[in-house]
N, C-alpha and C positions, 0 to 999 in steps of 0.2 A: 391480880390474878394474872401473871405474866403466861398462864398457860393459854390464855383466852384472847382473842384477837376478834375484829371486825374489818369489813372496808368500808371505808368511807366513799359518799356519792353511789350507793349502790344502784345500779340497772344504769338507767336514763335519767339523769337529775336535770331540774329545768334552770338549777343556777349554782356553780361551783362554792357562791359564799356558803351554802349548807354546812359545807364540811366544817365551817369554823364551829358552830353550835355541836356538832355531832363529836367534834373532838375536844372538846372542852368537856362535854355531857359525858362521853367514855370513858374519859380519864375519872370524871367525879364518880362513877360508878365503878370504878378498880377495875378496868379492862385493860390488860397488859399491854397490847399493840393494835395500833389500828394501818392499815395495808391499803395502798394506794393502786389503784388499775389506771391505766391510760387509754384514752381515745383521742383520736386526733380531731378533736373540738374543745369543748369547754372542760377537759379532764387533761390538760397537758400535766404530767408528772413532776417537773421540776417546781412550777409554779405550786402546786397543789403541796409538795412537800414543802415547803418553804412558810407555806401558810399555817400546815398543823405544827411544825417546831414553834412559830410565832406565840401559837394560842396555849402551849403545853408544856408542861415543866417537867412530868415523869414518863409520860405512855411513849415507849416504841412506836417507832415510826419505819416502816420499808415500802419499796415500790415493788409491786406484784403485779403486773412487771412494767416496765420499760423496756427499747430494744438498743444494743448496742450499736446497730448502723444507722440510728437516725441522727446522731449527733458525732461530732469530732470527739476522739478518745478523751482530747485532755478538757474539752467543755462539759464531758460525761466527769473526769477525776476530778475537775474544779467542782462541779454541783456536790458531789458527794463528800468531797472536804467540806464544802460551805456548810453543808448539812451538818457534818459532823459537829465541827466547832460551834455551830449554831443552836444544838441541841445536847450538847455535852455527852455525845457519844452514843446518842439513843437511834442513831440512822443506819439502817441498812439499803444497801443499792440493791435492789432484787431486777433479774433480767430475766428476758423469754426470748423465745424465737420468734414469736410474730405469727400472724396470720396470712397465709400463702397470698391467697385471692385478694387480699390489700395492700400486699408489698408488689403484686403484680400490676394492681391499680395506679399505685405512684411511682410505678420505675424501680423501687427498690431489689436488690437481691434477695432471693431468699437465705436464710440465716443456717449456717451449717455450724456443727455440733466442734469442728476443729476451730472453725473462727470465733467463738465463745469461750470455748479453752484459752487460745491465743490472749483473747481481750483481758479475761481475767486475770491473766498471768500481768498484764501491762499494767490493769490498774493497780495490782498489789505492787509493783515495782516502785510506782510513779507515786503510791500513797505511802511508801517507805522513805520517800525522798532521794530515790536513785534517778540518776539520768538514763535514760533510756535511746541508745545513740544506734542510729543508722538500723532500724527494725526492719525487717520484711518477712513476714510470717503470714499465715491466714487471715490474721483480721486486718492488715492492711500493709503498706510500705510508709514508714514515716523516719525523715531525716532526723527527728529530737523532739523526743517528749520528755516534760521535768517541771519539776514543782521544787519550790523552795523545801530544802531538809526541815526548816524551822516547822513548819507544819505537818510533818511526819505521823502517823497514824496508821493504826489496827482498823480497817473500816469494815468491817463483816459484809458478806456478800450472800444473797438469796438469788434461789433460781427455780421458776416455775416450771415443773417436771410433768411430763406427759406420757410418751413413749420409753419405752428400755434402755435407749440410746442417750436420754435426756436424765432419766434418772440414772445412770451410770457417772453421766457428768456430774449431775449434783453432789454426788456422794465422793467423788474423788477432787472435787475443784471449789465446791462452796459450802457455806458454814450453815445454811440451811435450806431446804428443800417445802417449797409449796404444792400440794398434789391439788388435783382437780374436783371440780363441784361434782356430786352423784356417781362418787365411787362406790362401787359394790364392798361389803365387807372385804370377800376373798380379793377383790382389787388392790384395798387399801392393806390388806397383809403383806401379801406380794410386792407393791411400791416400798412400803417400809422396809421390806428386807432385802428388795434390790439396791437402795440407797445405802443402806448399812453396810452391806455387803461391800459397796463398791469403793466407801468410806475406807473400810478393813483391808483391802487388796492393796491400797493406794497406800497403805501405812499410815492411815490415819485413826484417829480414837473413831468408831462408829458413834460413840455415846455424844460425841462433839459436834454434830451436825444434827441439826434439828430438823423435825420433818412434820409440816404441818398439813392436816387434814383439812381442807376446805368445806366446811359442812352447812348446807343449807338448812338455815334453822327459822323455821318460818311458823310460829305457834297458831292456836284457833283463837287467839283474843283480838287478831288483826280480822279487818273486814274479808267476805268471802274472796271478792273480784280483786284485791291486793293479794290474796293469796296464790290466787289462780295465774297471777300475773308473775309472781315470784319463784312459781314451781313450774307448771306448765308451760308458761313463757320461756321461762328461762331457760329450762330443757330443751324445749323446740328450737330454742336461738344457737344453742350449742350445734344442736342436730343441723340447724342451718349452714353453719360458720365449717364444722370441721366433725360432722357425724360419724364418719369411716372411723376416724381415729377412736372415738368415743366407743363405738360398737366394738372394734377390736379390742381395745384395753379392758373393757368390761364383759368381752368375752358373750356379748349378746346375739340375739339373731340377726344378724344383716338382711333378713327377710323382711321385717319390720321395719327396717331402715327405709328399704326400697318402696314398700307402702306409703309411708310417712313423705316419702319426695314426689310418690305420684299421684298424689292426690292434689284435686285439681285447685282446692284453694293453697296449699302452701306452694304447690308449682307456679302461682300466678301473684305469690305476696311480695310487694316491693317493701325491703328495708328488714329488721330484726324484730320478731313478733313479740319479745319482751318490751319492745318500744312502742309501737303503734297498733299492734292488737287490739280490738276490742274485746269486752268480757265474752259477747259471743264468738268473738271469733275463738279466743282460747277453750271457751268450751267446745267447739267444735274440733280444734286440736287435739285436747284431752282424749277426745275418743280413740286417737291413732297412736296413743301411747300407753302400754303396757303398764300395770301400776307397780311391777316391781321395777321399772325403768325410773319411779317416781320414789320407790321406797327409801334410796339412802339419802334421809333427810331428817331434819329433828320437827316433826309434826306433833299435834296434839297439843293437850296441856301444857304447861309450864312444868308440872311434874314428870310427864312423859316425855318433852324436848330434852330435860336433862340427863334422864336415864339412857336417851340414844347418846346423847354429847359424850357423858361417861364412858359409853362403849367404844369411841372412838378412841380414847385412851387403853382401854382393856385390849384393844386391837393391835396398839404399838404406836400411836402417834404420838409426838412429844407437846403436841399444841393444836388446840381446834381454832378454824377462824370459823365464827358464827356468820354466815355469809348470807346476803340476801335482804339486811334488816339494819337498822339504823340503831346506835344505843337506847333511845328512845321505845322504838319496836320491842327491844329485847329486855326491856325492865322485868316483865314479870319472870322470865326464863332466870336471869341474874340471879334476880332474888331465891327463886328458887334450888338453883345451881349453889348460891351461897351457904345455906343452910347446912349444905350436907358435904360441902367440899374439905373440911379437916377429917372426916371419916372416910375420904376416898383414899384406897392403898398407895396413890401417886403422890400425896400430899407432901411428903418428906422432900421428892424431888422437885414439886411444884415451888418451893422455899428457896429452892438455889437457882432458879431460873434468872436469866438478866431479862431489863425491860428492852434489851433490844431483841427483836425476834430473833436474829441469829446470833446474837453473842454467847458467850461461855459462858456454861453454869460456874456460879462457886463451888469451891470444894468445901 
């Protein structure tokens, strides 16, 4: 089912070894791809990517996302090339802008659109076996960037996009775009159109850029406290980190965000709410969030979750990342989805999708 994916090590895992069983199980269950997010702790993306490649033989693998400015370009190029050959072409290097306040704390410069676009161009040239001599551009100054032509390969690139500049960049320069969780239906439609329009304006086939909906999938078969953590806790954490962008993108009422931030408990909380908040804490936070802000998610019975997942395809998504749950937690939903998959209007298109989450579809 190459139209479906999951994030491994969802949230704040206690051990990166959990990835090993999740990837094996996801592949056995027929999930098309696994996405790997990066945090500066026990979720370093290159290490996790290698582990995912080593324990799998079919599932697609993508970072979503790492940052171009945390490694030298040759380190990143070599990482991606190693993954490409390790997995037989199942890997996509996925980039993102990063979180400004984290970069500020670590003394890293904020990432610009020009830097990312320049970096993408460098990666594609290096991977083709072309020596890059005397580069001086937004991504930096480098006397020489080169890899032996014997390793030449076409490695698909994925971009996690949020605002209009990122969506346009994804359409014109990347092979796949991953959207954000808790996007409303209207936002999803608008974002898909923005990516496809940018691809077309750049002279590319818009259908060649796969747009992934990142869709919280938290069924009622999970314990209530866990559901609260994966819905209220996760959205609240996003609002902590970049609430203004979430609200602006979804065209939500900014006054609600101000009330959330002004709440005494939220204001004084240290750390991510989806990491250390108790169930009682999250129940309190839930009262600050309107139901419509939590509505863009697959919740309820397995059949209700499937209906909402199918709705993402109807709205224009090329793929759906079942976000916030491990393959084992997704099992009842996947079973229900599989029973009706062949009757979906998109079934023929799904059959042509590559295992690589940013790979070109077969003709």
